[in-house]
C-alpha positions as CSV (number, residue, x, y, z in Angstrom):
1,D,25.1,-2.0,-22.3
2,V,26.6,-5.3,-23.5
3,Q,26.2,-8.2,-21.2
4,L,26.8,-11.9,-21.4
5,Q,25.1,-14.4,-19.1
6,A,26.6,-17.9,-18.8
7,S,24.6,-20.5,-16.9
8,G,23.9,-24.2,-16.8
9,G,26.8,-25.3,-14.6
10,G,26.4,-27.8,-11.8
11,L,27.6,-31.2,-10.5
12,V,27.8,-34.0,-13.1
13,Q,29.2,-37.5,-12.9
14,P,32.2,-38.5,-15.1
15,G,31.0,-39.5,-18.5
16,G,28.0,-37.2,-18.2
17,S,26.9,-34.2,-20.3
18,L,26.0,-30.6,-19.7
19,R,24.9,-27.8,-22.0
20,L,25.9,-24.3,-21.1
21,P,24.0,-21.4,-22.5
22,C,25.5,-18.0,-23.0
23,A,22.8,-15.3,-23.4
24,A,23.8,-12.0,-25.0
25,S,22.1,-8.7,-24.5
26,G,23.0,-5.2,-25.7
27,F,24.1,-6.5,-29.1
28,T,23.0,-9.0,-31.6
29,L,25.1,-11.9,-32.6
30,G,26.1,-10.5,-35.8
31,D,29.7,-10.0,-36.9
32,V,31.1,-11.0,-33.5
33,V,33.1,-14.0,-32.3
34,I,31.8,-15.8,-29.2
35,A,34.2,-18.0,-27.3
36,W,34.2,-20.3,-24.2
37,F,37.1,-20.3,-21.7
38,R,37.5,-22.0,-18.5
39,Q,39.5,-21.6,-15.3
40,A,40.4,-24.6,-13.2
41,P,40.1,-24.3,-9.4
42,E,43.9,-24.7,-8.9
43,N,44.5,-21.8,-11.3
44,T,44.5,-18.8,-9.0
45,G,45.9,-16.4,-11.6
46,D,44.1,-14.6,-14.5
47,W,44.8,-17.1,-17.2
48,R,41.9,-18.9,-18.7
49,E,42.1,-21.8,-21.0
50,G,40.4,-21.1,-24.4
51,L,38.2,-24.0,-25.5
52,S,36.2,-23.1,-28.5
53,C,34.8,-20.2,-30.5
54,F,32.0,-19.4,-33.0
55,K,32.1,-17.0,-35.8
56,T,28.6,-15.5,-36.3
57,E,29.7,-14.3,-39.8
58,D,29.4,-17.8,-41.2
59,G,28.6,-20.1,-38.3
60,S,32.0,-21.8,-38.3
61,T,33.7,-23.0,-35.2
62,Y,37.1,-23.7,-33.9
63,Y,38.0,-26.0,-31.0
64,A,41.1,-26.3,-28.9
65,D,42.6,-29.8,-28.6
66,S,41.1,-30.2,-25.2
67,A,37.6,-29.7,-26.6
68,K,37.8,-31.5,-29.9
69,G,35.4,-34.4,-30.2
70,R,33.7,-33.8,-26.9
71,F,32.5,-30.2,-26.9
72,A,30.3,-28.5,-29.5
73,M,29.1,-24.9,-29.9
74,S,25.8,-23.9,-31.4
75,R,23.6,-20.8,-31.8
76,D,20.0,-19.9,-31.4
77,S,19.6,-16.6,-33.1
78,A,16.1,-16.1,-32.0
79,K,17.2,-16.2,-28.4
80,N,20.5,-14.4,-29.0
81,T,22.1,-17.3,-27.2
82,V,25.2,-19.5,-27.9
83,Y,25.5,-22.9,-26.3
84,L,28.4,-25.1,-25.3
85,Q,27.4,-28.8,-25.4
86,M,29.9,-30.8,-23.3
87,N,29.9,-34.6,-23.5
88,S,32.0,-37.4,-21.9
89,L,32.9,-35.1,-19.1
90,K,36.0,-35.9,-17.1
91,P,37.1,-34.8,-13.6
92,E,39.7,-32.6,-15.2
93,D,37.0,-30.6,-16.9
94,T,36.0,-29.2,-13.5
95,A,36.3,-25.5,-13.8
96,V,34.5,-22.2,-13.9
97,Y,33.4,-21.7,-17.5
98,Y,33.2,-18.3,-19.1
99,C,31.7,-17.1,-22.3
100,A,33.3,-14.1,-24.0
101,A,32.7,-12.0,-27.1
102,T,34.4,-9.6,-29.3
103,R,33.3,-7.5,-32.2
104,V,35.2,-8.4,-35.3
105,A,37.6,-5.8,-36.7
106,G,39.2,-7.3,-39.8
107,D,39.7,-11.1,-40.2
108,P,37.5,-13.1,-37.8
109,D,40.0,-15.9,-37.9
110,Y,42.3,-13.6,-35.9
111,Y,40.0,-14.0,-33.0
112,C,38.5,-17.5,-33.6
113,S,41.6,-19.6,-33.9
114,G,44.3,-21.2,-31.8
115,F,45.9,-17.8,-31.6
116,G,42.7,-16.1,-30.5
117,L,41.9,-18.7,-27.9
118,N,45.4,-18.2,-26.4
119,H,45.0,-14.5,-26.2
120,Q,42.0,-13.8,-23.9
121,A,42.7,-10.1,-24.0
122,L,41.3,-10.0,-27.5
123,Y,37.8,-10.6,-26.0
124,D,36.2,-7.4,-24.8
125,Y,33.1,-8.8,-23.1
126,W,32.9,-11.5,-20.5
127,G,30.1,-13.3,-18.7
128,Q,30.3,-13.9,-15.0
129,G,31.2,-17.6,-15.2
130,T,29.4,-20.8,-14.2
131,L,30.9,-23.6,-12.2
132,V,31.1,-27.1,-13.6
133,T,32.1,-29.9,-11.2
134,V,32.7,-33.4,-12.6
135,S,32.8,-35.9,-9.7
136,S,31.3,-39.1,-8.6
């Protein structure tokens, strides 16, 4: 049974940092793409903003413009965990953050790219979300 467990959310002041772990179980982080999405409180629909993704095939990453320069993904293979390090947080980063994963069929760039991050339906497995609130 594949499961993703996101955690690490909380209240942080503007300019602060948080690291969100995404622990995977039921599959190993091989030949999959792991991504982070977020859903802002004012967004009551199903759409989630794609932020970043990590290709376990070669360890490469892709970041959406909103994440470039401030967010970074990393992996701890021994713990089967992927992290999202978030720095210089802003109030507009307040959201529920989700990690998601998909097994790669074909080209991993199909999933881990601007196209992939704009098509959340490509991701088969989702964690439950963790709330990040940026406020003074």
